[in-house]
C-alpha distance (Angstrom), angle and dihedral (degrees) to the residues before:
residue distance angle dihedral
M1 . . .
T2 3.77 . .
L3 3.74 114.2 .
P4 3.86 124.6 -155.0
M5 3.70 115.9 -101.4
A6 3.85 92.6 -115.1
L7 3.66 91.5 54.9
R8 3.76 93.1 47.5
R9 3.76 88.9 53.7
N10 3.82 91.7 49.2
L11 3.87 92.8 48.0
A12 3.75 89.8 50.2
R13 3.82 89.8 53.2
I14 3.82 91.2 45.9
A15 3.82 92.0 51.8
A16 3.66 93.9 47.1
S17 3.86 93.1 51.3
F18 3.80 92.5 41.0
F19 3.79 92.0 58.4
L20 3.69 99.6 38.1
L21 3.68 92.5 117.2
G22 3.78 94.0 64.9
A23 3.78 121.5 93.7
S24 3.83 110.0 -174.7
A25 3.76 124.3 89.1
P26 3.90 118.1 -104.0
A27 3.76 112.0 -84.0
F28 3.86 97.4 -149.0
A29 3.78 132.4 45.0
A30 3.79 119.9 -143.7
D31 3.75 134.7 154.0
N32 3.76 117.3 -75.8
A33 3.78 91.8 -121.0
A34 3.80 92.5 57.2
I35 3.88 91.4 47.1
T36 3.85 91.5 49.1
R37 3.77 92.5 49.3
G38 3.78 89.1 47.7
A39 3.79 92.4 48.4
Y40 3.86 89.8 53.3
L41 3.85 89.1 51.8
A42 3.82 94.1 47.1
I43 3.69 90.9 49.9
A44 3.83 92.8 47.7
A45 3.93 90.0 47.8
D46 3.85 90.8 47.3
C47 3.70 91.9 -132.6
G48 3.85 89.4 171.1
A49 3.89 92.7 65.8
C50 3.76 94.2 68.4
H51 3.85 99.4 25.4
T52 3.74 101.8 43.9
D53 3.80 125.4 64.8
K54 3.80 97.0 -149.0
K55 3.84 94.5 167.0
A56 3.78 91.7 55.0
G57 3.97 91.1 44.3
G58 3.89 89.6 -110.2
A59 3.73 114.4 172.4
P60 3.92 114.9 -106.7
L61 3.66 116.2 -73.7
A62 3.78 92.6 -8.7
G63 3.82 95.4 115.7
G64 3.83 134.5 -37.8
P65 3.68 139.1 -119.5
P66 3.95 123.5 -89.8
L67 3.76 113.2 -75.4
K68 3.74 110.6 -156.6
T69 3.84 117.5 -150.8
A70 3.90 137.7 159.8
F71 3.79 86.9 -95.1
G72 3.77 101.0 51.5
T73 3.91 140.2 -74.8
F74 3.79 117.4 -56.6
Y75 3.79 130.8 -169.5
G76 3.76 126.1 -150.6
P77 3.78 106.0 -119.2
N78 3.78 128.6 -126.7
V79 3.89 107.7 -84.1
T80 3.72 95.8 176.8
P81 3.91 114.7 115.5
D82 3.83 91.4 -102.1
K83 3.83 105.0 140.5
Q84 3.84 95.3 -149.3
T85 3.83 103.1 43.5
G86 3.78 105.1 7.4
I87 3.85 137.2 46.0
G88 3.77 99.2 -76.6
D89 3.77 93.6 120.4
W90 3.87 93.0 49.7
T91 3.70 120.0 111.7
E92 3.74 120.3 -140.6
D93 3.76 91.2 -105.8
Q94 3.90 90.5 52.6
F95 3.85 89.3 50.8
K96 3.75 93.1 48.4
R97 3.87 91.0 47.8
A98 3.74 90.9 51.4
L99 3.74 95.1 44.6
R100 3.89 96.5 46.8
S101 3.76 106.2 21.1
G102 3.93 102.5 33.6
I103 3.84 92.8 -123.5
N104 3.71 118.5 131.7
E105 3.74 131.1 -142.2
H106 3.92 89.4 -86.3
G107 3.71 93.4 52.8
A108 3.88 93.8 -107.4
Y109 3.78 124.5 134.0
M110 3.80 115.2 -98.6
F111 3.75 120.0 -136.1
P112 3.87 112.7 -101.0
V113 3.85 91.0 -123.8
F114 3.90 78.2 88.4
P115 3.88 99.3 74.2
F116 3.90 98.0 -125.8
T117 3.71 84.9 135.4
S118 3.86 86.8 71.1
F119 3.83 98.8 30.9
T120 3.74 90.2 53.2
N121 3.74 83.8 79.4
L122 3.76 94.1 62.1
T123 3.74 117.6 112.9
D124 3.83 118.9 -110.6
A125 3.80 88.3 -114.9
D126 3.78 94.2 53.6
A127 3.82 93.0 45.2
G128 3.81 87.8 52.2
D129 3.78 92.3 50.7
L130 3.81 88.9 49.8
Y131 3.77 89.6 53.9
A132 3.80 91.6 50.1
Y133 3.76 91.0 52.3
M134 3.74 94.5 47.2
M135 3.73 93.2 50.0
S136 3.82 89.9 49.8
V137 3.83 98.5 57.6
P138 3.80 120.6 91.9
A139 3.85 113.6 -81.2
V140 3.77 113.7 -117.3
T141 3.78 122.0 -164.0
H142 3.81 106.3 -137.7
R143 3.77 132.1 123.6
A144 3.69 114.3 -142.5
P145 3.84 115.9 -134.7
A146 3.71 117.2 -92.7
N147 3.82 118.6 -97.3
D148 3.79 113.5 -98.8
V149 3.82 100.4 -144.2
K150 3.80 124.7 179.5
F151 3.81 120.1 -119.8
P152 2.93 124.9 -65.0
F153 3.77 98.3 8.5
G154 3.71 92.6 71.9
W155 3.87 92.4 67.3
R156 3.88 99.8 97.0
P157 3.81 97.6 -156.8
L158 3.91 88.2 70.0
L159 3.77 86.8 64.5
W160 3.84 87.4 74.3
F161 3.90 87.5 70.9
W162 3.82 90.1 45.9
R163 3.75 92.5 51.2
T164 3.70 94.4 46.2
M165 3.85 89.9 54.1
F166 3.87 100.9 38.4
F167 3.75 114.2 13.7
K168 3.84 118.6 93.8
A169 3.87 114.9 178.6
G170 3.66 121.1 -131.3
P171 2.98 165.9 172.3
L172 3.80 104.9 -176.9
A173 3.76 114.2 -108.3
P174 3.86 116.5 -145.4
V175 3.67 116.4 -107.2
E176 3.81 113.8 -115.3
G177 3.76 112.7 -127.2
Q178 3.67 96.1 26.9
S179 3.97 122.6 101.8
A180 3.73 123.3 -97.9
E181 3.89 86.5 -114.3
W182 3.88 92.9 52.7
N183 3.86 88.0 49.0
R184 3.70 91.2 49.4
G185 3.71 91.9 48.4
R186 3.93 89.8 50.4
Y187 3.81 91.1 49.8
L188 3.80 91.9 50.0
A189 3.87 94.7 45.2
E190 3.85 96.4 40.3
A191 3.82 103.5 36.2
V192 3.84 109.9 19.1
V193 3.69 109.2 28.4
H194 3.89 91.4 26.8
C195 3.82 96.8 -152.5
Q196 3.76 93.5 172.5
E197 3.77 91.7 65.2
C198 3.64 90.3 74.4
H199 3.84 106.7 18.1
T200 3.81 98.4 47.5
P201 3.84 116.8 74.8
R202 3.76 121.4 -120.8
N203 3.80 131.7 -131.9
F204 3.74 126.0 -124.7
L205 3.79 91.5 -81.2
G206 3.81 93.7 50.6
A207 3.90 100.1 -102.7
L208 3.65 123.2 135.7
D209 3.83 111.9 -94.6
K210 3.85 97.5 -136.7
S211 3.70 93.9 -176.3
H212 3.85 83.8 73.2
A213 3.75 96.4 37.8
Y214 3.78 115.4 171.6
A215 3.99 89.5 -4.8
G216 3.86 91.8 122.7
N217 3.84 132.8 -90.5
P218 3.81 113.7 -125.3
H219 3.82 88.4 -168.3
G220 3.82 99.1 50.2
P221 3.83 125.1 150.0
D222 3.75 115.6 -37.3
G223 3.82 88.7 2.4
Q224 3.79 95.1 -63.4
D225 3.81 120.1 149.9
A226 3.78 107.9 -124.7
P227 3.79 107.8 -159.6
D228 3.84 131.9 -127.2
I229 3.85 108.8 -90.3
T230 3.72 97.9 -180.0
S231 3.84 121.5 113.3
D232 3.75 92.1 -96.2
K233 3.79 105.0 134.3
K234 3.80 98.0 -148.5
D235 3.81 103.7 41.6
G236 3.78 101.2 12.4
I237 3.87 137.9 47.7
G238 3.79 96.0 -84.5
D239 3.81 89.1 129.9
W240 3.66 97.8 49.4
K241 3.86 116.3 105.2
L242 3.71 120.0 -128.6
D243 3.82 94.1 -108.2
E244 3.82 87.9 49.0
L245 3.79 92.6 58.6
I246 3.83 90.8 45.3
E247 3.79 88.6 53.4
V248 3.87 90.0 52.9
L249 3.76 89.6 50.8
K250 3.77 92.3 46.7
T251 3.84 103.7 42.2
G252 3.85 107.9 1.4
N253 3.70 92.9 -117.6
T254 3.88 112.8 136.0
P255 3.85 130.2 -143.9
D256 3.89 91.5 -106.7
G257 3.89 92.9 56.1
D258 3.84 96.2 -99.2
V259 3.74 128.0 116.1
V260 3.76 128.5 -126.2
G261 3.88 121.9 -96.8
K262 3.71 127.8 -99.7
G263 3.76 98.5 -87.5
M264 3.81 93.2 50.6
G265 3.82 88.9 39.4
D266 3.80 86.8 64.2
V267 3.86 90.2 50.1
V268 3.80 90.0 48.8
D269 3.90 89.2 55.6
G270 3.83 84.1 67.5
T271 3.92 104.8 31.6
G272 3.89 87.4 47.1
K273 3.80 88.6 68.0
L274 3.81 94.8 50.1
T275 3.83 120.7 109.3
D276 3.78 117.6 -92.9
A277 3.91 87.1 -116.3
D278 3.73 91.2 55.4
L279 3.79 94.4 44.5
H280 3.74 88.9 51.5
A281 3.76 90.2 49.6
I282 3.75 92.3 53.3
A283 3.75 92.2 48.4
I284 3.71 92.6 50.1
Y285 3.74 90.1 53.6
I286 3.82 96.5 44.8
K287 3.75 91.3 48.2
S288 3.84 88.7 53.6
L289 3.78 93.8 60.4
P290 3.85 116.1 116.4
A291 3.85 115.3 -104.2
L292 3.84 111.3 -99.3
P293 3.79 125.3 174.2
Q294 3.81 113.5 -112.7
T295 3.78 114.9 -86.1
P296 3.90 109.7 -98.8
K297 3.75 112.4 -109.0
C-alpha cells in the first residue's frame, strides 16, 4: 500500500506525539516506509485502546486497562520494545506468530480476548510493518498486571480444544467477483479494524457466533451493547446512506444527530485518521452485509 506524501507526514507527526511519554531509544531499526505503514495500521486497529491505560495515565502501549469479561479480567500487555517487560526480545517471527496464530513467545496459547482470530487475516507484509512500527516506539519499563481468569479457563492447555473448534487461520483471501474496493473494505473491517470482535455476538465459550455476524453484541467488552450494523432497516443501519456511515467512521457523529458511545468512540479515534479511500472501502463493505435482526439481549 502506497500512502500519499501528505498522509505519511501526518502519520509521522501522530506517531511522534502519541509516544511523547516514552524516554528510551528505539530497540529496532527498520526503513521509514515500513514504520509509517505500520503506524497507519496500528492507528486503524486502535492498538492503544487495549494496550494503553489512559485513565491511569499509563505510557502509550505499555499496558492496558482492565477488561472485564465473563471469563475474568484481562490486561493488555506491554507491547513496547522494552526487553524486560515488553516485547523487545521478540523476533519478527515470534511477533507474527502471536499476532496471527495466538501463540506467545514461549509457545503457549494466548487467550482469545486478544483478537488473533481477526488478526490472523493480516497479510504477511502488514504484520511485518506492524512489527517494524512496534519496535520503533520508545521502550517503557512497566509490567502489566497479571490476568485474573476464572477457573478453569485460566488453564491454557484447554485452549487447544477451543482453537480446534473455533479458530481458522488466515490470511483472508479475496472474494472473486467482488471489486477491489469491496475486498479492501472487507480486509480492513475483518482483519485490521476487527469490527466483528465487538459487533458479533459470542457463544457460551466466548467464540464469535458467525451465524449472526455484525448483528450486534449486547454483552460486548466491559458490558457495552454493540449495536447491529447489518443492512437490516429496523434494527441495523439499512437506512443509512453511504456518506452517513463514512461520517460516523470519521467523526463519530450519527445521522440522527447523536454521537457514538465510548467503545466506538475509541474506534473512531483510529478510523478517523484513515484515508478517504479506505473509509469509503470499509463503508462499501459494511453496507453490503446481509440484513440480520439485532441479537436479543
